[in-house]
C-alpha positions as CSV (number, residue, x, y, z in Angstrom):
1,M,-10.5,-0.2,-19.4
2,D,-11.8,-2.0,-22.5
3,P,-11.3,-5.8,-22.7
4,V,-8.3,-5.5,-25.0
5,T,-6.5,-3.2,-22.6
6,E,-7.5,-5.3,-19.6
7,Q,-5.9,-8.4,-21.3
8,W,-2.8,-6.4,-22.0
9,F,-2.6,-5.2,-18.4
10,A,-2.9,-8.7,-17.1
11,R,-0.2,-10.0,-19.5
12,R,2.3,-7.2,-19.6
13,T,2.2,-5.8,-16.1
14,W,4.5,-7.1,-13.3
15,Q,3.4,-5.9,-9.9
16,E,6.2,-7.8,-8.3
17,P,9.1,-8.1,-10.8
18,P,10.5,-11.6,-10.3
19,W,13.9,-11.3,-11.9
20,T,17.1,-11.1,-10.1
21,A,20.3,-9.7,-11.6
22,E,21.9,-13.1,-11.5
23,E,19.0,-14.7,-13.4
24,L,19.0,-12.0,-16.0
25,V,22.6,-12.4,-16.8
26,A,21.9,-15.9,-18.2
27,T,19.2,-14.4,-20.5
28,K,21.4,-11.8,-22.1
29,L,22.7,-14.2,-24.8
30,G,25.4,-11.8,-25.9
31,R,23.2,-8.7,-25.7
32,R,24.8,-5.6,-24.2
33,V,23.0,-3.4,-21.7
34,S,23.6,0.4,-21.3
35,V,22.3,2.4,-18.4
36,V,21.9,6.1,-19.1
37,L,21.4,9.0,-16.6
38,P,20.6,12.4,-18.2
39,A,21.8,15.1,-15.8
40,L,21.6,18.8,-15.4
41,D,22.9,20.2,-12.1
42,E,22.3,17.1,-10.1
43,E,25.4,17.0,-7.9
44,A,23.3,16.3,-4.8
45,T,21.9,13.0,-6.1
46,V,23.8,11.6,-9.1
47,G,26.7,10.2,-7.1
48,A,24.6,8.0,-4.9
49,I,22.6,6.7,-7.9
50,V,25.8,5.8,-9.8
51,T,27.3,4.2,-6.7
52,A,24.2,2.0,-6.3
53,I,24.3,0.8,-9.9
54,M,28.1,0.1,-10.1
55,P,27.9,-3.4,-8.6
56,F,25.9,-4.5,-11.6
57,T,28.9,-3.6,-13.8
58,R,31.4,-5.7,-12.0
59,G,32.1,-9.4,-11.4
60,D,32.1,-12.5,-13.5
61,A,28.4,-12.1,-14.3
62,T,27.9,-8.5,-15.5
63,L,24.3,-7.3,-16.0
64,V,25.2,-3.7,-17.0
65,D,27.9,-3.3,-19.6
66,E,28.2,0.4,-19.5
67,L,26.9,3.2,-17.1
68,V,26.9,6.6,-18.8
69,V,25.9,10.0,-17.4
70,V,25.1,12.4,-20.2
71,D,25.5,15.9,-19.0
72,S,23.3,18.7,-20.4
73,G,25.5,21.6,-19.5
74,S,25.7,21.5,-15.7
75,T,27.2,24.5,-13.9
76,D,27.7,22.6,-10.6
77,R,29.9,19.6,-9.8
78,T,27.6,17.0,-11.5
79,I,30.4,15.9,-13.9
80,E,33.0,15.5,-11.1
81,V,30.7,13.7,-8.7
82,A,29.4,11.3,-11.4
83,S,33.0,10.5,-12.6
84,A,34.2,10.0,-9.0
85,A,31.4,7.5,-8.4
86,G,32.5,5.4,-11.4
87,A,30.3,6.5,-14.3
88,R,31.6,7.4,-17.8
89,V,30.5,11.0,-18.3
90,V,29.7,12.4,-21.7
91,R,28.9,16.0,-22.5
92,R,26.0,16.5,-24.8
93,T,28.1,18.8,-27.1
94,D,30.6,15.9,-27.6
95,V,27.9,13.6,-29.1
96,V,26.8,14.2,-32.7
97,P,28.9,17.4,-32.5
98,E,27.9,18.6,-35.9
99,L,24.5,19.5,-34.6
100,A,24.1,22.4,-32.1
101,P,22.3,21.1,-29.0
102,L,18.7,21.9,-28.4
103,P,17.4,22.6,-24.9
104,G,15.6,19.8,-23.1
105,K,15.7,16.4,-21.6
106,G,14.7,14.6,-24.8
107,E,17.7,16.1,-26.6
108,V,20.0,14.5,-24.1
109,L,18.3,11.1,-24.3
110,W,18.4,11.2,-28.1
111,R,22.2,12.0,-28.1
112,S,22.8,9.2,-25.6
113,L,21.9,6.7,-28.3
114,A,25.0,7.8,-30.2
115,A,27.1,7.8,-27.0
116,T,26.4,4.2,-26.0
117,D,26.5,0.8,-27.7
118,G,24.1,-1.3,-25.7
119,D,21.5,-3.5,-27.5
120,I,19.2,-2.5,-24.6
121,I,19.2,0.9,-23.0
122,C,17.8,1.8,-19.6
123,F,17.0,5.4,-18.8
124,L,17.0,6.6,-15.2
125,D,16.4,10.2,-14.0
126,S,19.4,11.5,-12.0
127,D,17.4,13.5,-9.4
128,L,16.1,10.5,-7.5
129,V,16.4,10.4,-3.8
130,D,16.9,7.1,-1.8
131,F,17.5,5.3,-5.1
132,D,16.8,1.6,-5.2
133,P,19.2,-0.3,-7.4
134,A,16.5,-3.0,-7.9
135,F,15.0,-0.6,-10.5
136,V,17.6,-1.8,-13.0
137,P,16.8,-5.5,-13.1
138,A,13.1,-4.8,-12.8
139,L,13.2,-2.6,-16.0
140,L,15.5,-5.0,-17.9
141,G,13.5,-8.2,-17.0
142,P,10.8,-8.0,-19.7
143,L,13.2,-7.0,-22.4
144,L,15.6,-9.9,-21.7
145,A,13.2,-12.6,-20.7
146,E,9.9,-11.9,-22.5
147,P,9.6,-12.2,-26.3
148,G,8.1,-9.3,-28.2
149,V,8.7,-6.6,-25.6
150,A,10.4,-3.5,-26.9
151,L,9.6,-0.8,-24.3
152,V,9.3,-1.2,-20.5
153,K,7.8,1.6,-18.4
154,G,8.4,1.8,-14.7
155,F,5.6,2.7,-12.3
156,Y,5.6,3.6,-8.7
157,R,4.1,5.5,-5.8
158,R,5.3,9.1,-5.9
159,P,5.3,10.9,-2.6
160,L,4.9,14.7,-2.9
161,R,7.9,16.2,-1.2
162,L,7.1,19.5,0.4
163,E,9.5,22.0,2.0
164,T,8.9,20.7,5.5
165,S,7.1,17.3,5.1
166,E,6.3,14.5,2.8
167,V,2.8,13.4,2.0
168,D,2.1,9.8,0.9
169,T,0.7,10.7,-2.5
170,G,0.4,13.7,-4.9
171,G,3.3,13.2,-7.2
172,G,2.5,12.8,-10.9
173,R,0.2,15.8,-11.1
174,V,0.7,16.3,-14.9
175,T,-0.1,12.6,-15.5
176,E,-3.3,12.7,-13.5
177,L,-4.6,16.1,-14.7
178,L,-3.4,16.1,-18.3
179,V,-2.1,12.9,-19.7
180,R,-4.5,10.3,-18.4
181,P,-7.5,12.3,-19.6
182,L,-5.7,12.9,-22.9
183,L,-5.0,9.2,-23.4
184,A,-8.6,8.3,-22.5
185,A,-9.8,10.7,-25.3
186,L,-7.2,10.0,-28.0
187,R,-5.5,6.6,-27.3
188,P,-7.8,4.6,-25.0
189,E,-5.8,1.5,-25.7
190,L,-3.0,3.0,-23.5
191,A,-5.3,3.6,-20.5
192,G,-3.6,0.8,-18.6
193,V,-0.2,2.4,-18.6
194,V,0.3,3.5,-14.9
195,Q,3.1,6.1,-15.4
196,P,3.1,7.2,-19.0
197,L,5.5,10.1,-18.2
198,G,7.8,8.2,-15.8
199,G,11.5,8.8,-16.4
200,E,12.5,5.3,-15.5
201,Y,12.1,3.1,-18.6
202,A,14.1,0.8,-20.9
203,G,13.9,-0.1,-24.6
204,T,15.7,-2.0,-27.3
205,R,18.1,0.0,-29.4
206,E,16.4,-1.3,-32.5
207,L,13.2,0.4,-31.3
208,L,14.7,3.6,-29.9
209,E,16.8,4.3,-32.9
210,S,13.7,4.0,-35.2
211,L,11.7,6.7,-33.4
212,P,11.8,10.5,-33.3
213,F,12.6,12.1,-30.0
214,A,10.8,15.3,-28.8
215,A,13.6,17.5,-27.6
216,G,11.9,18.7,-24.4
217,Y,9.6,17.2,-21.8
218,G,7.4,15.6,-24.5
219,V,10.0,12.8,-25.0
220,E,8.3,10.2,-22.8
221,I,4.8,10.6,-24.1
222,G,6.2,10.7,-27.6
223,L,8.1,7.5,-27.3
224,L,5.1,5.7,-25.7
225,L,2.7,6.9,-28.4
226,D,5.1,6.1,-31.3
227,T,5.9,2.7,-29.9
228,H,2.2,1.9,-29.7
229,A,1.6,3.1,-33.2
230,A,4.6,1.3,-34.7
231,R,4.7,-1.9,-32.8
232,G,1.3,-2.3,-31.2
233,L,0.2,-2.5,-27.6
234,D,1.9,-5.8,-26.9
235,A,5.4,-4.3,-27.5
236,V,4.9,-2.2,-24.3
237,A,5.3,-3.7,-20.8
238,Q,5.4,-2.1,-17.3
239,V,6.9,-3.0,-14.0
240,N,6.2,-1.9,-10.4
241,L,9.3,-0.2,-9.0
242,G,7.8,0.5,-5.6
243,V,8.5,4.1,-4.5
244,R,10.1,6.9,-6.4
245,K,11.2,10.1,-4.7
246,H,12.6,13.1,-6.5
247,R,12.6,16.8,-6.7
248,N,9.1,18.2,-7.2
249,R,8.4,21.2,-9.3
250,S,6.2,24.2,-8.8
251,L,2.8,24.5,-10.5
252,L,4.2,27.1,-12.8
253,Q,7.0,24.8,-13.9
254,L,4.5,21.9,-14.3
255,G,2.4,24.1,-16.5
256,V,5.2,24.7,-19.0
257,M,6.1,21.0,-18.9
258,A,2.4,20.1,-19.6
259,R,2.3,22.5,-22.6
260,Q,5.3,20.7,-24.1
261,I,3.8,17.3,-23.4
262,L,0.5,18.3,-25.0
263,A,2.2,19.5,-28.1
264,A,4.1,16.2,-28.6
265,A,0.9,14.2,-28.0
266,L,-1.2,16.2,-30.4
267,A,1.4,15.9,-33.1
268,R,1.3,12.1,-32.8
269,C,-2.4,12.0,-32.9
270,A,-2.6,14.1,-36.1
271,I,-4.3,17.0,-34.3
272,A,-3.2,20.6,-35.2
273,D,-1.6,22.6,-32.5
274,A,-1.9,26.4,-32.9
275,G,1.6,26.7,-31.3
276,G,0.6,29.3,-28.9
277,A,2.8,30.2,-25.9
278,I,1.5,29.3,-22.4
279,T,0.5,32.3,-20.4
280,Q,0.5,32.0,-16.7
281,F,0.0,34.6,-14.0
282,V,2.2,35.5,-11.1
283,H,1.2,37.5,-8.0
284,V,3.4,40.5,-7.5
285,G,2.5,42.8,-4.7
286,D,-1.3,43.3,-5.1
287,E,-1.3,42.5,-8.8
288,W,-1.6,39.5,-11.0
289,L,0.8,39.9,-13.9
290,P,1.0,37.7,-17.1
291,S,4.1,35.6,-17.9
292,S,4.3,33.9,-21.3
293,T,6.6,31.0,-22.2
294,P,6.9,29.8,-25.8
295,V,6.2,26.1,-26.3
296,A,9.2,24.0,-27.3
297,T,8.1,21.7,-30.1
298,A,11.5,20.8,-31.6
299,E,12.0,17.1,-32.6
300,R,15.0,15.0,-33.5
301,P,14.6,12.5,-36.3
302,P,15.2,8.8,-35.7
303,M,18.9,8.3,-34.7
304,R,19.2,5.6,-37.4
305,D,18.6,8.3,-40.0
306,I,21.5,10.4,-38.6
307,R,23.8,7.4,-38.5
308,V,23.0,6.5,-42.1
309,G,23.4,10.2,-43.2
């Protein structure tokens, strides 16, 4: 890392987040906090995550003012499980209903801005296993207690969960094989961000409503690059969340994800993307056959523009 990035890393990285929920309540100063879980067919995990967060929403000193699951069209019991655990569940089609929904995670996160009223919004993936509720105060800490921070990224060790075992490392393959080399080439100032694609992060509403959202898997890299461009490196912070376990995807699925992420990153670095589909090869019998998937490059404008309109 260059000296500027090293200084940022030392100043804006918390390896052992020091904030307790009780301490952070005193720093809210009237600000409301929303926790958002985007969900698509996550009945197996979403209930336990909601249950773990619910204690932050109760009592005389409330850290989380609203806990919202935004459903992206689940066909299983995600909505029923999340509601039973105590979350308010919102269907994506009920938010900004005048716009037909686009496919993708970023679309759900974008619509969540209109479904919540928090001054600070904390996003958590809903497929996490063995969820640690300490993620929430850790992510909120820099936003509530440190002046100038607008976006907080979580980082963690990511065990690679296989069918019959779990190895200690190996998660975050798209980060290591695509995004870290990409940042080194195009935005070296962001080389100190440990998990640029992590789904656990928080930001101020003022920031998030000012940025466009990539509708698909490019949403996280898009928000990071846009925050850096608009607010500078010091507006970004990161906290160590320990261990994060979730559903791992196949290499073919990761390839499609990587193509979307690459498109979002190139657009924000003013580099032309030919827009070509990603062609992968599957082994059928004794043959290798091509399978092409179009790249999803749709973007939503800043939510503040929609609200004004």
